[in-house]
N, C-alpha and C positions, 0 to 999 in steps of 0.2 A: 150217595153218603148220605148215613141220617145225620141228627142234627147234633149228637153229642163227637161224630166223629169229622164233620166239618169245625164245630168251634175248637176243636183239640189242631187239624189241619192249620188252622188261620192262624193260631197261636204260633206253631213251632214255626210256618213262615215267615212271622212277623218277628220272633225271635232271632231266625237266621238272617234275615236282609236289614233289619235295623242298622247295627253296623255301616252298611254301605250308602246307605242315604245320611246318617248322621254324621259322618268322618267330615261329610262339609260344612260344620259349624267349629271344626276344630281346623280345618285346614288352613295352613298361614298365606296357602297361596289366593284362597278367597280371599279372608280377611284383607290380604294387602291391597287388593285388585279394588274393592273398596274403595279403602283410602286413598285410594290414588285417582279414586272418582271423586272426591270431595266427602264423602263421609266420614263421619268419625270411629277411632280405634274402639272397639268393645262390642256394646250391646248395640248399640246404632246399628251395628255391620249386622248383627245377627237379626233384629226387628226387622232391618230395611230389607234384607233379601228375602227371607221367607213370607213378606208381607207385599212384596212388590206383585208377583201375579193379582192381588188384590185392587192394585191401582191405587194412588193417592191419597190412601182413607187416612181416615184420625186415627186418635189414639182408643177411641170406643170400641172401633171393630179390632184393632187389633187387640184390645186388652179380652175381649168377646171369645175372639177365634183362638188365639192363644191360651187362653185360660185361668194359669196356675202363676202367669207373674203381675207383679206388683203394680196397679193403675199408675200407681206415681213414677215408677220407676219408666213404664211404657208412653206416659207423658212427656218425659223429661228428652225423649228423642223421636217420639212422633206426635204430628205429623215433621218437626223439623226435617227429619231426614230429607223429604219429598224437596225442600228449598235447597238442598246442595246434590243430589243426585237422581234425577229424573225414573220413575221405576222402571220406564222399561228399558233402560240402561243397565239398569242395576239387576233385571232378568239375566240379561243379554252376558253379564260381566259372572253371574252365576253360575249358567250354564259352560259357561268356558272353561274356568276356573274347578268348579267339579269335576269335568270330563279330567281335566288334566291331575287334579290329585287324586282320582282315583286310578286314572293309569299308574303313577307315580308310586300308590301302596301297593299297586298287585304287581308292577313291576309290565313291562312291556310283554313279557314270554304270555303272560296269564291273559294280560289283557286283549292280546291277537288270537286267545286263543278258540277250540272250538268247544269247547264249554263254557265260557263267557258269553259267545253265540248263540249258544244255546238256550242259557240262563236267561238271555235279552227275550228271544224271542218265547217264552214260558212267561216270564212276568209281563211283557206286553200283550198278549192273549190275556192272563189273568185281569191286567189293567181294562180290559176291554167287557172286562163283569162288574165294572164302578158304574153305579149310578149317581149323576150331581145331586139329588135332589134331600137337603137337609144336611148338606155336606161341601161348605160356601168354602172351606180351603183347598178341599181335594177338587173342586171346580172349577178356579180359580186357575190352577195348575193345567187340568183337563185341558184349556183354553188355550193353554199355549204350544204354540208348534214343537211339532216333536224334535229334536236337535237331531242332527244329520249325522252327528257324529257317533259310531259304533257306541265306545265306552258312555259316552256323557246320555247317549239315549235309552240304556239300562240302567242309571242313575235315574232319569227323569222317571221311568218305567216304577221301580223302586220308590221312586217319592210317590208317584201316585197314589200306587197302595198304602205307602204309610200315614199319607194324610188323611184318603180317606177310612182308614181304621181310626186316626186320630180322632176326626170328626163326629164318627160313632162314639168313641170312648166318651168326648164332653159330652153329646146326650147322654148318655151314661149315667155320668155325673151329676146333669144338670138334676135326672128322673131319680136318684136316688137322695137330692138336696144337700149335696156336698161340694161347698165352696171350693176355689180354685186353689186358697192355701192348707183349708183344709185335706184336700187330694194332696196335696207336696207333704205335708205333715205326715199323713198316714201312710202315704207309700216309702216318706222315709225312713220310718221306723218298721217297714217291712229289711230292710237291709238290701233291698233290691234296687233301687235306684241309689239317687244323688246321696253323697253323706251330706249331713246338717248345716255343715259351713258354706260345704257347696252349692247347696238348696240355696241358701239365704244369699249366697254373695250371685248367683247367676239370675235369680227370680226377683231379688229385689227388696226380699220382708227382710225388716228389721229386727234386732233380737227381741226388742220388746215385741212386735207385732206373732212373733213366733212362739214366745212364752204366752201371750196371751192365749193363742189358737191350740196350744198344748193343753191350759189348761181347761178350756172349753172343753174340749175332747174328753178329758179324764172328768169332767164334770156329767158329760155326756154315754161314760161307761166304757169310751174309746180306744182310752188309752191308759195303760198301767201306770203306777208309782213312778216306775224305771222309764218311763217311755216307750216301751214297748206297745201292741195292739194287744187289746184283752180277747174273748173271746168274741166277743161282739166286736170289735173292730175289725178281727179279724174276717166274721162273718159278713163285711158290709163292705168291703173290698173285695171279699169273693164275688158276692153279687155283680157289682159293679166290673170286676174282668169278666164274668160271664156274659153281660150284657154288651159288654164290648167285643167277646170275640163271637156273639153270634151274629152282631150286628156288621161284621169283619166278612161274613161266610160268602157271602155272594161270587168274588172273582173265584174263590175254589172250586162250589159249585159247578160254576161256567166248565171250569177246566178239567175237571174231576181229580179222582183219588190220585192217580198213579202221574199226574203231571205236577200235581200239590206236592209231593213227594218228592219229585225230581229238583222241583222248586228248592225242597229243604236240603235237600243233599249238595246241591251245587252251593247255594248260599252258604253252607256250614262253611265249605273248604274257603269259598272267597272272602267269606269274614274273617277267618280266622285266620289266612295270608293279609288280610287289611291290617286288622288288630295287632299282629306280633311288628307290622309296620309302625306302629303309634299313629292310628286310624285317631284314635281316642284316649285321651288321658284317664289310664285307668285310676288315679290317685283321686280323682273325682267322687265316682261311685263306691256305695258299700259290697256285700259279698258278691253281686254279680257281675 
């Protein structure tokens, strides 16, 4: 694949696989297991679940690696979470319940199908093309023992691809000097991410902080008076997405275009099934 084709493939595979990873953040069985283990319901479960592979890290590490969350929100839950549940226990629970949730969303027939087994083999092969340098969240997840349950294993390998891409996305944001809050505001302005209300609620930014960021972005010529992206703003976002896609091509260069296309095909079908089963609350997001 040439560079342009590889970048397009990386984006397409990400878009089709993302719901199969992200369902873990909305699955009731996952949060309930964390609460039963001692964590507090809500954002603490999110931070602990995703950060647990890093070990008992402090708020600074979580703020750095998650990037677009309010530092104050993170500090309310980390490192307090590790006094309530050990990271190793959180990892075990997350694996167990992620597999359980994905099976519920897909149904037993799809979960046990030859197609899911094929997807599992392909994403595992692709994930072997990831490298840890400069990718802290990916590296932490890659150091975990691979689950033996086939459904959980495919979720894990999809998660590796997702966090590998996410680490590259943060590098692109840093290179473009776009802060976490500005990244969130501009992404919301595209209509392809969270709604403004959901972005504030899940990422912990106040109305005042959000409004101040919008004012800064208008002064920079990034947002227009209606809160939409200007030509400059669209170009800024486009550069970031281009850098993100370029940094995510390694796994797909490894497996080649035919296997990557098959990942996109299979992933799309399974993602549609999961979304129809309510994997992700539609009301939290814009037109995407």
